[in-house]
C-alpha positions as CSV (number, residue, x, y, z in Angstrom):
1,M,135.2,30.3,128.8
2,G,132.6,31.2,131.4
3,M,133.8,30.6,134.9
4,G,130.8,31.2,137.0
5,A,127.1,30.5,136.7
6,I,124.1,29.9,138.8
7,N,121.2,28.8,136.7
8,G,117.9,30.3,137.7
9,R,115.9,27.9,135.6
10,A,116.5,24.9,133.5
11,S,115.5,26.7,130.3
12,M,118.7,28.8,130.5
13,Q,120.4,26.2,128.3
14,I,118.2,27.5,125.5
15,D,118.0,31.1,126.5
16,D,121.8,31.4,126.7
17,M,122.0,31.0,122.9
18,H,120.3,34.3,122.4
19,F,123.0,36.4,124.1
20,P,125.5,37.9,121.8
21,E,129.2,37.2,122.6
22,R,130.8,40.0,124.5
23,Q,133.9,40.6,126.6
24,Q,134.0,38.5,129.8
25,L,133.6,40.3,133.0
26,W,136.7,40.1,135.3
27,M,136.4,40.4,139.0
28,V,139.0,40.3,141.8
29,W,139.1,39.8,145.5
30,P,140.3,43.0,147.1
31,E,143.9,42.8,148.4
32,A,142.8,44.6,151.6
33,K,140.5,41.6,152.4
34,L,143.1,38.8,151.9
35,K,143.5,38.5,155.6
36,T,139.8,38.4,156.5
37,P,137.9,35.1,156.5
38,I,134.5,34.9,154.9
39,D,131.5,33.4,156.7
40,P,130.1,30.8,154.3
41,K,126.6,31.0,155.8
42,V,125.5,27.5,154.8
43,R,121.7,27.1,154.8
44,D,120.1,24.5,157.0
45,G,119.5,21.3,155.1
46,Y,122.8,21.5,153.1
47,F,126.5,21.1,153.8
48,I,129.7,21.9,151.9
49,R,132.5,19.4,151.5
50,S,135.5,18.8,149.4
51,Y,135.9,16.2,146.6
52,Q,135.4,12.5,147.4
53,A,135.9,9.5,145.2
54,G,132.9,9.1,143.0
55,D,132.1,12.8,142.7
56,D,133.1,13.0,139.1
57,L,129.9,11.5,137.7
58,P,127.4,13.7,139.6
59,F,129.6,16.7,138.8
60,I,129.5,16.0,135.1
61,A,125.7,15.5,135.3
62,L,125.4,18.9,137.0
63,M,127.5,20.5,134.3
64,A,125.2,19.1,131.7
65,L,122.3,21.1,133.2
66,M,124.3,24.4,133.0
67,D,124.5,26.8,130.2
68,F,128.3,26.3,129.7
69,D,129.9,24.9,126.6
70,P,129.8,21.1,126.5
71,W,131.7,19.6,129.4
72,T,134.1,17.2,127.5
73,Q,136.5,14.7,129.0
74,E,139.3,16.9,127.8
75,K,137.9,19.9,129.6
76,H,137.3,17.9,132.7
77,E,140.9,16.6,132.8
78,F,142.3,20.1,132.1
79,N,140.4,21.7,135.0
80,V,141.1,18.8,137.4
81,S,144.8,19.2,136.7
82,R,144.6,22.8,137.9
83,L,142.8,22.1,141.2
84,L,144.3,23.0,144.5
85,P,144.5,20.1,147.0
86,E,141.2,20.1,149.0
87,G,140.0,22.8,146.5
88,W,137.1,21.2,144.8
89,F,133.9,21.9,146.7
90,F,130.4,20.4,146.6
91,A,127.1,21.6,148.0
92,V,125.2,18.5,149.2
93,E,121.5,18.2,150.2
94,A,121.6,16.6,153.6
95,K,118.4,14.6,153.3
96,S,119.2,13.0,150.0
97,N,123.0,13.2,150.0
98,N,122.8,14.5,146.4
99,V,125.3,16.9,145.0
100,V,123.5,20.0,144.1
101,G,126.2,22.6,143.6
102,T,130.0,22.9,143.0
103,A,132.9,25.3,142.6
104,M,136.6,24.9,142.0
105,C,139.9,26.5,143.2
106,L,141.9,26.6,140.0
107,H,145.6,27.4,140.0
108,N,146.4,29.9,137.3
109,Y,150.2,29.9,136.9
110,T,152.4,31.9,134.7
111,E,156.0,33.1,135.5
112,R,154.6,36.6,135.6
113,S,151.8,35.7,138.1
114,P,152.7,32.5,140.0
115,F,150.2,33.0,142.9
116,T,147.0,33.7,141.0
117,G,143.9,31.6,141.7
118,D,140.6,31.4,139.7
119,L,137.2,30.8,141.3
120,G,136.0,28.5,138.6
121,W,132.8,26.6,137.5
122,L,130.4,27.8,140.1
123,A,127.2,26.0,139.5
124,C,123.9,25.1,141.3
125,H,121.2,22.7,140.3
126,P,118.1,24.6,139.1
127,H,115.9,23.0,141.8
128,H,118.2,24.4,144.6
129,V,118.7,28.0,143.6
130,G,117.8,30.7,146.1
131,K,119.3,28.8,149.0
132,G,122.5,30.8,149.2
133,L,124.6,27.9,147.9
134,G,126.4,30.2,145.4
135,H,127.5,32.4,148.3
136,S,128.6,29.4,150.4
137,L,130.6,27.7,147.6
138,S,132.3,31.0,146.6
139,A,133.2,31.7,150.2
140,Y,134.8,28.2,150.6
141,V,136.8,28.7,147.4
142,T,138.0,32.2,148.4
143,N,138.9,31.1,151.9
144,R,140.9,28.2,150.5
145,F,142.9,30.5,148.3
146,R,143.4,32.8,151.3
147,A,144.6,30.0,153.5
148,A,147.0,28.9,150.7
149,G,148.6,32.3,150.6
150,Y,147.4,33.4,147.1
151,S,148.1,37.1,146.4
152,L,145.5,37.4,143.6
153,I,142.1,35.7,143.6
154,Q,140.0,36.3,140.5
155,L,137.1,35.1,138.4
156,H,135.7,35.6,134.9
157,T,132.1,35.4,134.0
158,E,129.6,36.3,131.3
159,Y,127.6,39.5,131.4
160,H,124.3,37.8,131.3
161,R,124.9,35.5,134.4
162,L,123.2,38.0,136.6
163,P,122.5,35.8,139.7
164,A,126.1,34.7,139.8
165,I,127.4,38.2,139.4
166,K,125.2,39.4,142.2
167,T,126.6,36.6,144.4
168,Y,130.1,37.7,143.6
169,L,129.4,41.4,144.3
170,K,127.6,40.7,147.6
171,L,130.5,38.5,148.7
172,G,133.0,41.3,148.1
173,Y,134.5,40.8,144.7
174,V,135.0,44.0,142.6
175,P,134.9,44.5,138.9
176,V,138.1,45.3,136.9
177,M,137.4,47.8,134.2
178,Y,140.1,46.4,131.9
179,C,138.7,47.7,128.6
180,Q,136.2,50.2,127.3
181,E,133.6,47.6,126.4
182,V,133.1,46.4,130.0
183,Y,132.1,49.9,131.1
184,E,128.9,49.6,129.1
185,L,128.4,46.0,130.2
186,W,128.8,46.8,133.9
187,E,126.5,49.8,133.7
188,D,123.8,47.5,132.3
189,V,124.5,44.7,134.8
190,C,124.3,47.1,137.7
191,R,121.1,48.7,136.5
192,K,119.5,45.2,136.2
193,L,120.7,44.2,139.6
194,G,119.9,47.5,141.3
195,W,123.6,47.6,142.3
196,P,125.5,51.0,142.5
197,Y,127.5,51.6,139.3
198,T,130.7,53.2,140.6
199,P,133.4,52.6,138.0
200,G,135.6,55.4,139.5
201,E,136.0,53.2,142.5
202,W,137.0,50.0,140.6
203,P,140.4,49.1,139.4
204,T,141.4,49.4,135.7
205,K,144.3,47.0,136.1
206,V,145.7,44.6,138.8
207,A,149.3,44.4,139.8
208,G,150.9,41.1,138.9
209,S,147.9,40.0,136.9
210,N,148.3,37.6,134.0
211,H,144.9,38.7,132.5
212,G,144.8,38.1,128.8
213,Q,147.8,35.8,128.9
214,A,146.3,32.6,130.3
């Protein structure tokens, strides 16, 4: 299940089908930064707010534009059931009041890892990319988890979602090199993004993680 995407163009729905399935990339928020708030840097002409009654329909319409698997009612109900209170964020264009982006704070509970949160379903309308909305939404989600006292904040994404991955890296998330295949994937991602490939500085496991179990 891809948990982060920012579409650079509407045709990605078609292009996505040409990417072979590989291991998901796993990223975590550094423990050393859990006490430090993030500046969302919301662009003029937009604002970020939490869920309001009636947001489900524009959210589902936005999901239909993305390159995710079909957003079924079952998937919708499952993800909504995992939301933190005041943890479903929307980017709104001020002049039209239209929802143009979204991201979720998803509780990821197991007995082994009761305080893990997932940054989930980051998405932006294709007509509003390049406005920094991915950064702003990701910052709101991360700050919400921090405020709630979560000890592990993580995300999973597909290797070909390069704009989303760059957003996460610039924000401060770090790759977890949890299996041999992701070394090759991260090397290719970093080359394409012009980002330093420094696997020796990235963790290979995360204390208390329920990775691979949820």
